[in-house]
PDB file of N, CA, C and O in Angstrom, chain B, residues numbered from 101:
ATOM      1  N   UNK B 101       0.850  -1.178   0.000  1.00  0.00           N
ATOM      2  CA  UNK B 101       0.000   0.000   0.000  1.00  0.00           C
ATOM      3  C   UNK B 101       0.891   1.235   0.000  1.00  0.00           C
ATOM      4  O   UNK B 101       1.901   1.289   0.701  1.00  0.00           O
ATOM      5  N   UNK B 102       0.503   2.216  -0.791  1.00  0.00           N
ATOM      6  CA  UNK B 102       1.246   3.471  -0.836  1.00  0.00           C
ATOM      7  C   UNK B 102       0.859   4.337   0.358  1.00  0.00           C
ATOM      8  O   UNK B 102      -0.230   4.201   0.915  1.00  0.00           O
ATOM      9  N   UNK B 103       1.768   5.228   0.739  1.00  0.00           N
ATOM     10  CA  UNK B 103       1.532   6.053   1.929  1.00  0.00           C
ATOM     11  C   UNK B 103       0.305   6.947   1.767  1.00  0.00           C
ATOM     12  O   UNK B 103      -0.425   7.170   2.733  1.00  0.00           O
ATOM     13  N   UNK B 104       0.069   7.461   0.563  1.00  0.00           N
ATOM     14  CA  UNK B 104      -1.116   8.304   0.366  1.00  0.00           C
ATOM     15  C   UNK B 104      -2.400   7.487   0.524  1.00  0.00           C
ATOM     16  O   UNK B 104      -3.406   8.003   1.010  1.00  0.00           O
ATOM     17  N   UNK B 105      -2.371   6.226   0.118  1.00  0.00           N
ATOM     18  CA  UNK B 105      -3.535   5.353   0.311  1.00  0.00           C
ATOM     19  C   UNK B 105      -3.761   5.081   1.790  1.00  0.00           C
ATOM     20  O   UNK B 105      -4.898   5.052   2.259  1.00  0.00           O
ATOM     21  N   UNK B 106      -2.663   4.881   2.525  1.00  0.00           N
ATOM     22  CA  UNK B 106      -2.764   4.641   3.964  1.00  0.00           C
ATOM     23  C   UNK B 106      -3.334   5.869   4.679  1.00  0.00           C
ATOM     24  O   UNK B 106      -4.168   5.739   5.576  1.00  0.00           O
ATOM     25  N   UNK B 107      -2.880   7.062   4.276  1.00  0.00           N
ATOM     26  CA  UNK B 107      -3.408   8.289   4.881  1.00  0.00           C
ATOM     27  C   UNK B 107      -4.894   8.442   4.572  1.00  0.00           C
ATOM     28  O   UNK B 107      -5.677   8.826   5.440  1.00  0.00           O
ATOM     29  N   UNK B 108      -5.274   8.144   3.347  1.00  0.00           N
ATOM     30  CA  UNK B 108      -6.680   8.224   2.956  1.00  0.00           C
ATOM     31  C   UNK B 108      -7.526   7.273   3.802  1.00  0.00           C
ATOM     32  O   UNK B 108      -8.576   7.658   4.317  1.00  0.00           O
ATOM     33  N   UNK B 109      -7.066   6.039   3.941  1.00  0.00           N
ATOM     34  CA  UNK B 109      -7.798   5.060   4.752  1.00  0.00           C
ATOM     35  C   UNK B 109      -7.904   5.510   6.202  1.00  0.00           C
ATOM     36  O   UNK B 109      -8.961   5.380   6.820  1.00  0.00           O
ATOM     37  N   UNK B 110      -6.815   6.038   6.746  1.00  0.00           N
ATOM     38  CA  UNK B 110      -6.813   6.487   8.139  1.00  0.00           C
ATOM     39  C   UNK B 110      -7.797   7.632   8.351  1.00  0.00           C
ATOM     40  O   UNK B 110      -8.560   7.624   9.317  1.00  0.00           O
ATOM     41  N   UNK B 111      -7.784   8.611   7.460  1.00  0.00           N
ATOM     42  CA  UNK B 111      -8.706   9.741   7.588  1.00  0.00           C
ATOM     43  C   UNK B 111     -10.145   9.256   7.483  1.00  0.00           C
ATOM     44  O   UNK B 111     -10.996   9.659   8.276  1.00  0.00           O
ATOM     45  N   UNK B 112     -10.421   8.397   6.514  1.00  0.00           N
ATOM     46  CA  UNK B 112     -11.783   7.859   6.371  1.00  0.00           C
ATOM     47  C   UNK B 112     -12.224   7.086   7.607  1.00  0.00           C
ATOM     48  O   UNK B 112     -13.376   7.189   8.030  1.00  0.00           O
ATOM     49  N   UNK B 113     -11.324   6.324   8.178  1.00  0.00           N
ATOM     50  CA  UNK B 113     -11.622   5.563   9.400  1.00  0.00           C
ATOM     51  C   UNK B 113     -12.018   6.507  10.543  1.00  0.00           C
ATOM     52  O   UNK B 113     -13.002   6.271  11.244  1.00  0.00           O
ATOM     53  N   UNK B 114     -11.243   7.567  10.716  1.00  0.00           N
ATOM     54  CA  UNK B 114     -11.531   8.524  11.789  1.00  0.00           C
ATOM     55  C   UNK B 114     -12.843   9.258  11.512  1.00  0.00           C
ATOM     56  O   UNK B 114     -13.629   9.493  12.430  1.00  0.00           O
ATOM     57  N   UNK B 115     -13.079   9.618  10.260  1.00  0.00           N
ATOM     58  CA  UNK B 115     -14.334  10.299   9.919  1.00  0.00           C
ATOM     59  C   UNK B 115     -15.536   9.430  10.265  1.00  0.00           C
ATOM     60  O   UNK B 115     -16.532   9.921  10.795  1.00  0.00           O
ATOM     61  N   UNK B 116     -15.439   8.141   9.966  1.00  0.00           N
ATOM     62  CA  UNK B 116     -16.544   7.222  10.314  1.00  0.00           C
ATOM     63  C   UNK B 116     -16.708   7.111  11.829  1.00  0.00           C
ATOM     64  O   UNK B 116     -17.827   7.162  12.340  1.00  0.00           O
ATOM     65  N   UNK B 117     -15.598   6.960  12.542  1.00  0.00           N
ATOM     66  CA  UNK B 117     -15.641   6.819  14.004  1.00  0.00           C
ATOM     67  C   UNK B 117     -16.254   8.052  14.667  1.00  0.00           C
ATOM     68  O   UNK B 117     -17.030   7.931  15.615  1.00  0.00           O
ATOM     69  N   UNK B 118     -15.907   9.228  14.167  1.00  0.00           N
ATOM     70  CA  UNK B 118     -16.371  10.473  14.775  1.00  0.00           C
ATOM     71  C   UNK B 118     -17.626  11.024  14.105  1.00  0.00           C
ATOM     72  O   UNK B 118     -18.145  12.064  14.510  1.00  0.00           O
ATOM     73  N   UNK B 119     -18.115  10.324  13.074  1.00  0.00           N
ATOM     74  CA  UNK B 119     -19.303  10.739  12.328  1.00  0.00           C
ATOM     75  C   UNK B 119     -19.159  12.177  11.828  1.00  0.00           C
ATOM     76  O   UNK B 119     -20.008  13.031  12.084  1.00  0.00           O
ATOM     77  N   UNK B 120     -18.065  12.418  11.112  1.00  0.00           N
ATOM     78  CA  UNK B 120     -17.758  13.737  10.575  1.00  0.00           C
ATOM     79  C   UNK B 120     -17.742  13.647   9.049  1.00  0.00           C
ATOM     80  O   UNK B 120     -17.244  12.672   8.485  1.00  0.00           O
ATOM     81  N   UNK B 121     -18.281  14.653   8.395  1.00  0.00           N
ATOM     82  CA  UNK B 121     -18.268  14.699   6.934  1.00  0.00           C
ATOM     83  C   UNK B 121     -16.984  15.373   6.444  1.00  0.00           C
ATOM     84  O   UNK B 121     -16.263  16.006   7.215  1.00  0.00           O
ATOM     85  N   UNK B 122     -16.719  15.224   5.156  1.00  0.00           N
ATOM     86  CA  UNK B 122     -15.568  15.890   4.556  1.00  0.00           C
ATOM     87  C   UNK B 122     -15.692  17.405   4.710  1.00  0.00           C
ATOM     88  O   UNK B 122     -14.714  18.081   5.031  1.00  0.00           O
ATOM     89  N   UNK B 123     -16.876  17.929   4.484  1.00  0.00           N
ATOM     90  CA  UNK B 123     -17.076  19.378   4.619  1.00  0.00           C
ATOM     91  C   UNK B 123     -16.829  19.846   6.043  1.00  0.00           C
ATOM     92  O   UNK B 123     -16.218  20.894   6.254  1.00  0.00           O
ATOM     93  N   UNK B 124     -17.295  19.089   7.014  1.00  0.00           N
ATOM     94  CA  UNK B 124     -17.080  19.444   8.420  1.00  0.00           C
ATOM     95  C   UNK B 124     -15.587  19.391   8.749  1.00  0.00           C
ATOM     96  O   UNK B 124     -15.065  20.281   9.421  1.00  0.00           O
ATOM     97  N   UNK B 125     -14.900  18.345   8.274  1.00  0.00           N
ATOM     98  CA  UNK B 125     -13.467  18.232   8.524  1.00  0.00           C
ATOM     99  C   UNK B 125     -12.724  19.415   7.907  1.00  0.00           C
ATOM    100  O   UNK B 125     -11.822  19.975   8.530  1.00  0.00           O
ATOM    101  N   UNK B 126     -13.094  19.792   6.702  1.00  0.00           N
ATOM    102  CA  UNK B 126     -12.462  20.946   6.059  1.00  0.00           C
ATOM    103  C   UNK B 126     -12.652  22.195   6.906  1.00  0.00           C
ATOM    104  O   UNK B 126     -11.713  22.966   7.106  1.00  0.00           O
ATOM    105  N   UNK B 127     -13.850  22.391   7.394  1.00  0.00           N
ATOM    106  CA  UNK B 127     -14.170  23.568   8.196  1.00  0.00           C
ATOM    107  C   UNK B 127     -13.367  23.602   9.498  1.00  0.00           C
ATOM    108  O   UNK B 127     -12.769  24.624   9.835  1.00  0.00           O
ATOM    109  N   UNK B 128     -13.357  22.485  10.228  1.00  0.00           N
ATOM    110  CA  UNK B 128     -12.677  22.470  11.529  1.00  0.00           C
ATOM    111  C   UNK B 128     -11.160  22.410  11.397  1.00  0.00           C
ATOM    112  O   UNK B 128     -10.437  22.649  12.365  1.00  0.00           O
ATOM    113  N   UNK B 129     -10.676  22.087  10.187  1.00  0.00           N
ATOM    114  CA  UNK B 129      -9.233  22.012   9.951  1.00  0.00           C
ATOM    115  C   UNK B 129      -8.689  23.250   9.247  1.00  0.00           C
ATOM    116  O   UNK B 129      -7.489  23.343   8.989  1.00  0.00           O
ATOM    117  N   UNK B 130      -9.575  24.205   8.933  1.00  0.00           N
ATOM    118  CA  UNK B 130      -9.184  25.426   8.215  1.00  0.00           C
ATOM    119  C   UNK B 130      -8.527  25.103   6.870  1.00  0.00           C
ATOM    120  O   UNK B 130      -7.515  25.694   6.491  1.00  0.00           O
ATOM    121  N   UNK B 131      -9.132  24.152   6.169  1.00  0.00           N
ATOM    122  CA  UNK B 131      -8.672  23.762   4.844  1.00  0.00           C
ATOM    123  C   UNK B 131      -9.840  23.877   3.876  1.00  0.00           C
ATOM    124  O   UNK B 131     -11.000  23.930   4.286  1.00  0.00           O
ATOM    125  N   UNK B 132      -9.521  23.915   2.591  1.00  0.00           N
ATOM    126  CA  UNK B 132     -10.604  23.935   1.612  1.00  0.00           C
ATOM    127  C   UNK B 132     -11.216  22.549   1.497  1.00  0.00           C
ATOM    128  O   UNK B 132     -10.568  21.540   1.774  1.00  0.00           O
ATOM    129  N   UNK B 133     -12.468  22.520   1.085  1.00  0.00           N
ATOM    130  CA  UNK B 133     -13.159  21.247   0.900  1.00  0.00           C
ATOM    131  C   UNK B 133     -12.454  20.415  -0.167  1.00  0.00           C
ATOM    132  O   UNK B 133     -12.372  19.193  -0.039  1.00  0.00           O
ATOM    133  N   UNK B 134     -11.949  21.053  -1.206  1.00  0.00           N
ATOM    134  CA  UNK B 134     -11.282  20.313  -2.280  1.00  0.00           C
ATOM    135  C   UNK B 134      -9.979  19.662  -1.809  1.00  0.00           C
ATOM    136  O   UNK B 134      -9.633  18.568  -2.254  1.00  0.00           O
ATOM    137  N   UNK B 135      -9.262  20.334  -0.912  1.00  0.00           N
ATOM    138  CA  UNK B 135      -8.035  19.760  -0.357  1.00  0.00           C
ATOM    139  C   UNK B 135      -8.344  18.514   0.450  1.00  0.00           C
ATOM    140  O   UNK B 135      -7.698  17.481   0.276  1.00  0.00           O
ATOM    141  N   UNK B 136      -9.324  18.606   1.327  1.00  0.00           N
ATOM    142  CA  UNK B 136      -9.693  17.458   2.156  1.00  0.00           C
ATOM    143  C   UNK B 136     -10.265  16.344   1.289  1.00  0.00           C
ATOM    144  O   UNK B 136      -9.962  15.169   1.499  1.00  0.00           O
ATOM    145  N   UNK B 137     -11.090  16.711   0.317  1.00  0.00           N
ATOM    146  CA  UNK B 137     -11.677  15.713  -0.572  1.00  0.00           C
ATOM    147  C   UNK B 137     -10.591  14.952  -1.329  1.00  0.00           C
ATOM    148  O   UNK B 137     -10.685  13.733  -1.474  1.00  0.00           O
ATOM    149  N   UNK B 138      -9.572  15.643  -1.809  1.00  0.00           N
ATOM    150  CA  UNK B 138      -8.519  14.955  -2.551  1.00  0.00           C
ATOM    151  C   UNK B 138      -7.707  14.021  -1.651  1.00  0.00           C
ATOM    152  O   UNK B 138      -7.233  12.980  -2.107  1.00  0.00           O
ATOM    153  N   UNK B 139      -7.545  14.384  -0.387  1.00  0.00           N
ATOM    154  CA  UNK B 139      -6.862  13.496   0.561  1.00  0.00           C
ATOM    155  C   UNK B 139      -7.721  12.270   0.887  1.00  0.00           C
ATOM    156  O   UNK B 139      -7.241  11.137   0.868  1.00  0.00           O
ATOM    157  N   UNK B 140      -8.973  12.514   1.180  1.00  0.00           N
ATOM    158  CA  UNK B 140      -9.883  11.436   1.572  1.00  0.00           C
ATOM    159  C   UNK B 140     -10.088  10.440   0.431  1.00  0.00           C
ATOM    160  O   UNK B 140     -10.224   9.239   0.666  1.00  0.00           O
ATOM    161  N   UNK B 141     -10.109  10.942  -0.800  1.00  0.00           N
ATOM    162  CA  UNK B 141     -10.349  10.077  -1.949  1.00  0.00           C
ATOM    163  C   UNK B 141      -9.065   9.573  -2.593  1.00  0.00           C
ATOM    164  O   UNK B 141      -9.104   8.951  -3.654  1.00  0.00           O
ATOM    165  N   UNK B 142      -7.924   9.840  -1.953  1.00  0.00           N
ATOM    166  CA  UNK B 142      -6.652   9.326  -2.440  1.00  0.00           C
ATOM    167  C   UNK B 142      -6.132   9.979  -3.701  1.00  0.00           C
ATOM    168  O   UNK B 142      -5.257   9.424  -4.366  1.00  0.00           O
ATOM    169  N   UNK B 143      -6.649  11.143  -4.045  1.00  0.00           N
ATOM    170  CA  UNK B 143      -6.208  11.841  -5.255  1.00  0.00           C
ATOM    171  C   UNK B 143      -4.955  12.673  -5.015  1.00  0.00           C
ATOM    172  O   UNK B 143      -4.204  12.949  -5.951  1.00  0.00           O
ATOM    173  N   UNK B 144      -4.729  13.070  -3.784  1.00  0.00           N
ATOM    174  CA  UNK B 144      -3.557  13.870  -3.442  1.00  0.00           C
ATOM    175  C   UNK B 144      -2.347  12.951  -3.384  1.00  0.00           C
ATOM    176  O   UNK B 144      -2.302  12.029  -2.569  1.00  0.00           O
ATOM    177  N   UNK B 145      -1.372  13.196  -4.241  1.00  0.00           N
ATOM    178  CA  UNK B 145      -0.200  12.321  -4.336  1.00  0.00           C
ATOM    179  C   UNK B 145       0.946  12.725  -3.415  1.00  0.00           C
ATOM    180  O   UNK B 145       1.828  11.917  -3.127  1.00  0.00           O
ATOM    181  N   UNK B 146       0.934  13.968  -2.956  1.00  0.00           N
ATOM    182  CA  UNK B 146       2.029  14.434  -2.112  1.00  0.00           C
ATOM    183  C   UNK B 146       1.533  15.520  -1.157  1.00  0.00           C
ATOM    184  O   UNK B 146       1.897  16.686  -1.307  1.00  0.00           O
ATOM    185  N   UNK B 147       0.707  15.148  -0.178  1.00  0.00           N
ATOM    186  CA  UNK B 147       0.174  16.167   0.734  1.00  0.00           C
ATOM    187  C   UNK B 147       1.273  16.757   1.611  1.00  0.00           C
ATOM    188  O   UNK B 147       2.215  16.069   2.006  1.00  0.00           O
ATOM    189  N   UNK B 148       1.133  18.020   1.900  1.00  0.00           N
ATOM    190  CA  UNK B 148       2.094  18.703   2.769  1.00  0.00           C
ATOM    191  C   UNK B 148       1.881  18.257   4.213  1.00  0.00           C
ATOM    192  O   UNK B 148       0.768  17.928   4.623  1.00  0.00           O
ATOM    193  N   UNK B 149       2.956  18.255   4.958  1.00  0.00           N
ATOM    194  CA  UNK B 149       2.879  17.905   6.369  1.00  0.00           C
ATOM    195  C   UNK B 149       1.947  18.861   7.107  1.00  0.00           C
ATOM    196  O   UNK B 149       1.201  18.435   7.988  1.00  0.00           O
ATOM    197  N   UNK B 150       1.978  20.145   6.759  1.00  0.00           N
ATOM    198  CA  UNK B 150       1.106  21.120   7.402  1.00  0.00           C
ATOM    199  C   UNK B 150      -0.372  20.756   7.204  1.00  0.00           C
ATOM    200  O   UNK B 150      -1.189  20.964   8.100  1.00  0.00           O
ATOM    201  N   UNK B 151      -0.706  20.219   6.044  1.00  0.00           N
ATOM    202  CA  UNK B 151      -2.086  19.788   5.784  1.00  0.00           C
ATOM    203  C   UNK B 151      -2.481  18.664   6.728  1.00  0.00           C
ATOM    204  O   UNK B 151      -3.580  18.676   7.282  1.00  0.00           O
ATOM    205  N   UNK B 152      -1.597  17.696   6.915  1.00  0.00           N
ATOM    206  CA  UNK B 152      -1.878  16.584   7.823  1.00  0.00           C
ATOM    207  C   UNK B 152      -1.971  17.091   9.268  1.00  0.00           C
ATOM    208  O   UNK B 152      -2.810  16.629  10.041  1.00  0.00           O
ATOM    209  N   UNK B 153      -1.111  18.036   9.619  1.00  0.00           N
ATOM    210  CA  UNK B 153      -1.159  18.620  10.962  1.00  0.00           C
ATOM    211  C   UNK B 153      -2.499  19.320  11.187  1.00  0.00           C
ATOM    212  O   UNK B 153      -3.108  19.166  12.245  1.00  0.00           O
ATOM    213  N   UNK B 154      -2.954  20.078  10.210  1.00  0.00           N
ATOM    214  CA  UNK B 154      -4.246  20.769  10.342  1.00  0.00           C
ATOM    215  C   UNK B 154      -5.393  19.776  10.475  1.00  0.00           C
ATOM    216  O   UNK B 154      -6.319  19.996  11.255  1.00  0.00           O
ATOM    217  N   UNK B 155      -5.337  18.697   9.725  1.00  0.00           N
ATOM    218  CA  UNK B 155      -6.373  17.665   9.843  1.00  0.00           C
ATOM    219  C   UNK B 155      -6.345  17.052  11.239  1.00  0.00           C
ATOM    220  O   UNK B 155      -7.391  16.869  11.861  1.00  0.00           O
ATOM    221  N   UNK B 156      -5.161  16.738  11.723  1.00  0.00           N
ATOM    222  CA  UNK B 156      -5.037  16.184  13.077  1.00  0.00           C
ATOM    223  C   UNK B 156      -5.569  17.164  14.119  1.00  0.00           C
ATOM    224  O   UNK B 156      -6.281  16.763  15.040  1.00  0.00           O
ATOM    225  N   UNK B 157      -5.230  18.437  13.980  1.00  0.00           N
ATOM    226  CA  UNK B 157      -5.740  19.452  14.906  1.00  0.00           C
ATOM    227  C   UNK B 157      -7.264  19.494  14.868  1.00  0.00           C
ATOM    228  O   UNK B 157      -7.920  19.535  15.909  1.00  0.00           O
ATOM    229  N   UNK B 158      -7.820  19.484  13.660  1.00  0.00           N
ATOM    230  CA  UNK B 158      -9.275  19.510  13.517  1.00  0.00           C
ATOM    231  C   UNK B 158      -9.945  18.295  14.134  1.00  0.00           C
ATOM    232  O   UNK B 158     -11.049  18.385  14.669  1.00  0.00           O
ATOM    233  N   UNK B 159      -9.265  17.157  14.052  1.00  0.00           N
ATOM    234  CA  UNK B 159      -9.820  15.915  14.612  1.00  0.00           C
ATOM    235  C   UNK B 159      -9.516  15.758  16.101  1.00  0.00           C
ATOM    236  O   UNK B 159     -10.029  14.851  16.757  1.00  0.00           O
ATOM    237  N   UNK B 160      -8.683  16.643  16.621  1.00  0.00           N
ATOM    238  CA  UNK B 160      -8.339  16.568  18.041  1.00  0.00           C
ATOM    239  C   UNK B 160      -7.390  15.435  18.370  1.00  0.00           C
ATOM    240  O   UNK B 160      -7.458  14.856  19.454  1.00  0.00           O
ATOM    241  N   UNK B 161      -6.491  15.110  17.421  1.00  0.00           N
ATOM    242  CA  UNK B 161      -5.499  14.064  17.661  1.00  0.00           C
ATOM    243  C   UNK B 161      -4.117  14.605  17.319  1.00  0.00           C
ATOM    244  O   UNK B 161      -3.989  15.621  16.636  1.00  0.00           O
ATOM    245  N   UNK B 162      -3.091  13.920  17.795  1.00  0.00           N
ATOM    246  CA  UNK B 162      -1.722  14.309  17.494  1.00  0.00           C
ATOM    247  C   UNK B 162      -1.239  13.587  16.240  1.00  0.00           C
ATOM    248  O   UNK B 162      -1.849  12.615  15.796  1.00  0.00           O
ATOM    249  N   UNK B 163      -0.144  14.071  15.680  1.00  0.00           N
ATOM    250  CA  UNK B 163       0.471  13.370  14.552  1.00  0.00           C
ATOM    251  C   UNK B 163       0.851  11.948  14.946  1.00  0.00           C
ATOM    252  O   UNK B 163       0.686  11.012  14.164  1.00  0.00           O
ATOM    253  N   UNK B 164       1.358  11.796  16.162  1.00  0.00           N
ATOM    254  CA  UNK B 164       1.728  10.464  16.644  1.00  0.00           C
ATOM    255  C   UNK B 164       0.527   9.534  16.652  1.00  0.00           C
ATOM    256  O   UNK B 164       0.628   8.378  16.240  1.00  0.00           O
ATOM    257  N   UNK B 165      -0.609  10.035  17.120  1.00  0.00           N
ATOM    258  CA  UNK B 165      -1.819   9.220  17.138  1.00  0.00           C
ATOM    259  C   UNK B 165      -2.268   8.878  15.711  1.00  0.00           C
ATOM    260  O   UNK B 165      -2.733   7.768  15.452  1.00  0.00           O
ATOM    261  N   UNK B 166      -2.129   9.821  14.806  1.00  0.00           N
ATOM    262  CA  UNK B 166      -2.536   9.591  13.426  1.00  0.00           C
ATOM    263  C   UNK B 166      -1.707   8.470  12.801  1.00  0.00           C
ATOM    264  O   UNK B 166      -2.257   7.548  12.199  1.00  0.00           O
ATOM    265  N   UNK B 167      -0.394   8.552  12.946  1.00  0.00           N
ATOM    266  CA  UNK B 167       0.486   7.592  12.283  1.00  0.00           C
ATOM    267  C   UNK B 167       0.715   6.318  13.082  1.00  0.00           C
ATOM    268  O   UNK B 167       1.352   5.391  12.582  1.00  0.00           O
ATOM    269  N   UNK B 168       0.213   6.248  14.307  1.00  0.00           N
ATOM    270  CA  UNK B 168       0.356   5.037  15.121  1.00  0.00           C
ATOM    271  C   UNK B 168      -0.743   4.048  14.726  1.00  0.00           C
ATOM    272  O   UNK B 168      -1.708   3.848  15.464  1.00  0.00           O
ATOM    273  N   UNK B 169      -0.583   3.445  13.573  1.00  0.00           N
ATOM    274  CA  UNK B 169      -1.583   2.542  13.018  1.00  0.00           C
ATOM    275  C   UNK B 169      -0.860   1.529  12.139  1.00  0.00           C
ATOM    276  O   UNK B 169       0.121   1.861  11.473  1.00  0.00           O
ATOM    277  N   UNK B 170      -1.340   0.315  12.142  1.00  0.00           N
ATOM    278  CA  UNK B 170      -0.720  -0.733  11.330  1.00  0.00           C
ATOM    279  C   UNK B 170      -0.741  -0.403   9.838  1.00  0.00           C
ATOM    280  O   UNK B 170       0.036  -0.967   9.068  1.00  0.00           O
ATOM    281  N   UNK B 171      -1.622   0.504   9.428  1.00  0.00           N
ATOM    282  CA  UNK B 171      -1.670   0.921   8.030  1.00  0.00           C
ATOM    283  C   UNK B 171      -0.323   1.458   7.551  1.00  0.00           C
ATOM    284  O   UNK B 171       0.018   1.330   6.375  1.00  0.00           O
ATOM    285  N   UNK B 172       0.438   2.056   8.461  1.00  0.00           N
ATOM    286  CA  UNK B 172       1.669   2.724   8.081  1.00  0.00           C
ATOM    287  C   UNK B 172       2.921   1.850   8.235  1.00  0.00           C
ATOM    288  O   UNK B 172       4.039   2.322   8.025  1.00  0.00           O
ATOM    289  N   UNK B 173       2.732   0.590   8.599  1.00  0.00           N
ATOM    290  CA  UNK B 173       3.852  -0.337   8.676  1.00  0.00           C
ATOM    291  C   UNK B 173       4.114  -0.886   7.275  1.00  0.00           C
ATOM    292  O   UNK B 173       3.202  -1.387   6.617  1.00  0.00           O
ATOM    293  N   UNK B 174       5.316  -0.792   6.843  1.00  0.00           N
ATOM    294  CA  UNK B 174       5.742  -1.323   5.538  1.00  0.00           C
ATOM    295  C   UNK B 174       4.997  -0.697   4.362  1.00  0.00           C
ATOM    296  O   UNK B 174       4.678  -1.390   3.395  1.00  0.00           O
ATOM    297  N   UNK B 175       4.719   0.593   4.433  1.00  0.00           N
ATOM    298  CA  UNK B 175       4.081   1.262   3.281  1.00  0.00           C
ATOM    299  C   UNK B 175       5.123   1.453   2.182  1.00  0.00           C
ATOM    300  O   UNK B 175       6.321   1.573   2.439  1.00  0.00           O
ATOM    301  N   UNK B 176       4.623   1.476   0.960  1.00  0.00           N
ATOM    302  CA  UNK B 176       5.489   1.778  -0.188  1.00  0.00           C
ATOM    303  C   UNK B 176       5.773   3.262  -0.193  1.00  0.00           C
ATOM    304  O   UNK B 176       4.861   4.078  -0.058  1.00  0.00           O
ATOM    305  N   UNK B 177       7.024   3.610  -0.346  1.00  0.00           N
ATOM    306  CA  UNK B 177       7.383   5.018  -0.454  1.00  0.00           C
ATOM    307  C   UNK B 177       7.307   5.417  -1.914  1.00  0.00           C
ATOM    308  O   UNK B 177       7.818   4.727  -2.796  1.00  0.00           O
ATOM    309  N   UNK B 178       6.662   6.538  -2.147  1.00  0.00           N
ATOM    310  CA  UNK B 178       6.447   6.991  -3.518  1.00  0.00           C
ATOM    311  C   UNK B 178       7.458   8.047  -3.894  1.00  0.00           C
ATOM    312  O   UNK B 178       7.954   8.782  -3.040  1.00  0.00           O
ATOM    313  N   UNK B 179       7.753   8.119  -5.138  1.00  0.00           N
ATOM    314  CA  UNK B 179       8.658   9.161  -5.641  1.00  0.00           C
ATOM    315  C   UNK B 179       7.861  10.299  -6.219  1.00  0.00           C
ATOM    316  O   UNK B 179       8.438  11.276  -6.696  1.00  0.00           O
TER     317      UNK B 179
END
């Protein structure tokens, strides 16, 4: 699995757990809906760390909590 796919799966998992929509996540993360949509749908090939930090802030979790998931073990690194 590629890292962007793992991030997409992780964000979708949290959205389901917290019952949050993409639009709500965009709003609480101070990001555009299109930015969040491209991450959630795996279209973003190289998201900035600041974008992930804003998403984590909006979700009320730390970067460590976000990446502490088996999804990120042995991910393919993309060029």
